[in-house]
N, C-alpha and C positions, 0 to 999 in steps of 0.2 A: 922620772915620768910622774904626769899626771893623768888620772883614769876618771872616764866618764862613762856612766851605766845610762842604754836609752832602751824605752819600749819600741816596740819595733811598730805594731798596726798602729796607727794614729799620731804615731811622731813622725817615720822614717818613712811610711808608703799609708798609702788612702787607708782609710779603716772602714771595712764593709760589717754589715748588720751582722751578719751571719759568723763570716770567715774571710780570709782570705786562703782558696784552698785548691788553684795551681798558679804556677808564674805567670798565666796570661792575666790573674786577677791582680797580679802584685803592682802599682801602679804608687811611683813615689811621690810625695811631697813636693811642690814645687820649691828647690833652693835648697831640701833635703841633702843629697846628696852633694850639693858643695857646702854647705854647714859642716858635713861628715870630715871632707877632704881637708877644709883650714882646721878643723881642730886635730888630724893626723898632723900636718904642715906643722903643726906649733908644740907637738911631740906627744898629742896625747893617747893615750891608749882607750881604743872605742870598743863596751863589750857592750850587746843585746840582752835584755832579758826580759823574754815575753810568753805570756800564758798564750799554749793552742792547745786548748780544750777541743780544735774541731778534729784532734784524732782521739780520744775517749767515744766522743760523737760522730767517729767514721765518715764524717765529711771531708778527712784527707786520710793519707794513710803517711808514714816516714819516710818512702821516695820522693812522694811529692812537697813534701818539707824541707825536704834536702834539696828539690829542683827549685823550690821557691828560693830558698838559700842562697842556692848559687848565681841562682838572679840577681839577688838584692848583694851580692858580695861584686859581682860582676860591676854591675853599673856602679859600684861606690870605687871599686878600681877603675874605672872610663873614666871619673870624675876626679881625680888622685890623690883617693883618699882608701883607707883602711880599716877594716873593722875586725878587732884584734880575735874576738871569738864570740860564741852565740849558744846562749844559756836559755834553755826554754822547757816549758812543765807541759806533758802531753795529758795531764789529769782532769778531769771535769770537777765543778764545783761539788758534786755532792760526795766526790770520795776523799773531800776534806785531808786532802796531803800537806805535806810540808812545805813543798817547792812551786804552790800555787800561789801568786800573789792574792790576797795582801799576805798574807803568811812570809814569811823572811826567809825559806830554805833557799829561794835560786839566788839572793844575794849572798848571803852564808858558804854557799857551795862557790860562787866567785868568788869571796875573799879567801878560801880555804886551796881554792885553785892558783891563783894567782900570788897566792902569799902577801896579803894586803890588807890594813886596816881601812873600813869602810867609814871611817868618821868623818862624816865632813864632805864624802866624794857625792858630786851632783849627782843627781838620777830627776832622767827626764821625761816623762810621763804624760799621758795623757785621761789618766782613771784616778779613782780615789782609792784602788789598788794599789794601783805603781806608788803612791804617796805615802801609804799607810807602810808599806813593805821597805819603803826606804828609810823610814822614822824609825820604825823598829829596828833596823842597825848603825842608829845615827848618822844616816847618810846625811845630805841636802836636797831636800824635796823640791822639786822644779814643775810648775804645769807649765804647758803650751795648749792654746785654745785650738788648735788641729783636733782633730779626730772627735773625740769625749770632753774636749778638751774644756768648751765654753759652759757646757751642762754642769761637768764640776765645779767646775767655779762658783757655780750656785748653790752646793751644796753646804747643807750645816756643820758636818763633821772635816770640813777641807780644813782648818786649824790657822794660824795665824804664821808657821814661820813659814810657808811656801811662797815663793817667788815664784810668778806669775810671767807668760810671755806670747807674744801672736801666734808663734812658731819654731821650730827649733832654730833658722835661722837665728831670727833673735838674742833665742837664748845661749846661740854660739857667740855672737858681739857682745851679752855680758861675758861673759866667760874668758873670752881673751881679752878682753879691758883689762887694763893694769892693775885698777883698782878693785877688779871683781873679788879676788882673793880668793878664790875656788879651788 
């Protein structure tokens, strides 16, 4: 079975400037749920890895985060897909934890818990932090232009080994193409 790691905000759902703090604010990006369903039907395991510093900043608590993720899981299931697991970092950047992207802690936890090697595993994100964390574990960084992606595309530290797509739908199209090799 193949594995893909997705960022939540900006890839699956609309990215709010501050934070998604309630289920009402969680709104999927058009096509993202169907894209996840296509991956699931094709035999892929889908894992979400997301920084959620709104918890540290007291913008939401764990109960609200659970409700947001419940809404996401239900929406994906209704579209015919499945998210196998959600890994998140609740810390603020100033805490300098190991699990907050761009550090690789979340990805290392995924590898350990799922007993997988992340070498060349596609990681689809919209920020430089997502891409840097992917590189740190030898995964394949993929940038979508949704969320902060268009802005990230112009960053001088983007690197040369990044695949770039319009959105999750077009990234999934590439992953499911026989010659994609991911």
